[in-house]
BALO-740023 format. One record per residue (C-alpha): residue number from 1; x negated, y negated, z; residue in three letters. Coordinates in Angstrom, 2 decimals. Layout:
! BALO-740023
<NUM, <X, Y, Z>, "Ala">
...
This chain:
! BALO-740023
<1, <60.52, 68.13, 20.33>, "Unk">
<2, <63.73, 67.28, 22.19>, "Unk">
<3, <66.92, 67.34, 20.05>, "Unk">
<4, <67.60, 63.62, 20.68>, "Unk">
<5, <64.09, 62.67, 19.59>, "Unk">
<6, <64.35, 64.90, 16.51>, "Unk">
<7, <67.71, 63.35, 15.56>, "Unk">
<8, <66.34, 59.83, 16.06>, "Unk">
<9, <63.25, 60.59, 13.94>, "Unk">
<10, <65.42, 62.05, 11.18>, "Unk">
<11, <67.65, 58.94, 11.22>, "Unk">
<12, <64.62, 56.66, 11.00>, "Unk">
<13, <63.21, 58.57, 8.02>, "Unk">
<14, <66.59, 58.38, 6.28>, "Unk">
<15, <66.77, 54.64, 6.97>, "Unk">
<16, <63.27, 54.06, 5.60>, "Unk">
<17, <64.27, 55.81, 2.37>, "Unk">
<18, <67.33, 53.55, 2.06>, "Unk">
<19, <65.09, 50.49, 2.42>, "Unk">
<20, <63.22, 51.33, -0.79>, "Unk">
<21, <66.11, 50.07, -2.94>, "Unk">
<22, <66.89, 46.94, -0.93>, "Unk">
<23, <65.77, 43.32, -0.75>, "Unk">
<24, <66.44, 41.32, 2.37>, "Unk">
<25, <67.96, 37.94, 3.16>, "Unk">
<26, <65.07, 35.62, 2.27>, "Unk">
<27, <64.34, 37.35, -1.05>, "Unk">
<28, <68.02, 37.83, -1.89>, "Unk">
<29, <68.73, 34.16, -1.16>, "Unk">
<30, <65.82, 33.03, -3.34>, "Unk">
<31, <67.07, 35.29, -6.13>, "Unk">
<32, <70.54, 33.73, -5.88>, "Unk">
<33, <69.21, 30.19, -5.51>, "Unk">
<34, <70.66, 29.57, -2.05>, "Unk">
<35, <69.38, 29.56, 1.53>, "Unk">
<36, <69.27, 32.62, 3.78>, "Unk">
<37, <71.73, 30.77, 6.04>, "Unk">
<38, <74.20, 30.42, 3.16>, "Unk">
<39, <73.85, 34.13, 2.43>, "Unk">
<40, <74.54, 34.86, 6.11>, "Unk">
<41, <77.65, 32.64, 6.09>, "Unk">
<42, <78.93, 34.34, 2.92>, "Unk">
<43, <78.32, 37.78, 4.42>, "Unk">
<44, <80.14, 36.90, 7.65>, "Unk">
<45, <83.07, 35.46, 5.64>, "Unk">
<46, <83.18, 38.51, 3.34>, "Unk">
<47, <82.50, 36.32, 0.29>, "Unk">
<48, <78.92, 37.19, -0.56>, "Unk">
<49, <77.28, 39.96, -2.51>, "Unk">
<50, <77.75, 43.51, -1.29>, "Unk">
<51, <75.32, 44.18, 1.54>, "Unk">
<52, <74.06, 47.43, 2.93>, "Unk">
<53, <73.51, 47.52, 6.69>, "Unk">
<54, <70.66, 49.76, 7.81>, "Unk">
<55, <70.54, 50.67, 11.50>, "Unk">
<56, <67.28, 50.85, 13.42>, "Unk">
<57, <68.13, 51.88, 16.95>, "Unk">
<58, <70.14, 49.00, 18.38>, "Unk">
<59, <69.21, 46.63, 15.54>, "Unk">
<60, <70.90, 46.36, 12.13>, "Unk">
<61, <69.19, 44.90, 9.08>, "Unk">
<62, <71.28, 43.87, 6.08>, "Unk">
<63, <69.81, 44.52, 2.66>, "Unk">
<64, <70.98, 43.84, -0.87>, "Unk">
<65, <70.52, 45.87, -4.05>, "Unk">
<66, <69.46, 43.87, -7.10>, "Unk">
<67, <72.37, 45.33, -9.06>, "Unk">
<68, <74.79, 43.93, -6.44>, "Unk">
<69, <73.07, 40.54, -6.56>, "Unk">
<70, <73.30, 40.51, -10.37>, "Unk">
<71, <77.01, 41.40, -10.21>, "Unk">
<72, <77.58, 38.62, -7.67>, "Unk">
<73, <75.74, 36.07, -9.85>, "Unk">
<74, <77.76, 37.12, -12.91>, "Unk">
<75, <81.03, 36.90, -10.98>, "Unk">
<76, <80.19, 33.43, -9.64>, "Unk">
<77, <79.11, 32.23, -13.06>, "Unk">
<78, <82.34, 33.53, -14.64>, "Unk">
<79, <84.37, 31.77, -11.93>, "Unk">
<80, <82.54, 28.47, -12.45>, "Unk">
<81, <82.81, 28.75, -16.25>, "Unk">
<82, <86.57, 29.54, -16.05>, "Unk">
<83, <87.26, 26.46, -13.91>, "Unk">
């Protein structure tokens, strides 16, 4: 196997392992009670829950850990309650 192919295959296996812990935009948005578009806008503005980009060749998928979504919900609820 060529070194480039071996490196690519290794990267893909590593990325698949990372995906086990993640939920993606539609599920994360439903969990937070917002739309996937809102989640995207928050991510682009740096105001949403922590996301974990996973590269697949030239494509990047953004996933969210449930613990990060829970922390985001708690933070937002504390902010709303404090207001």
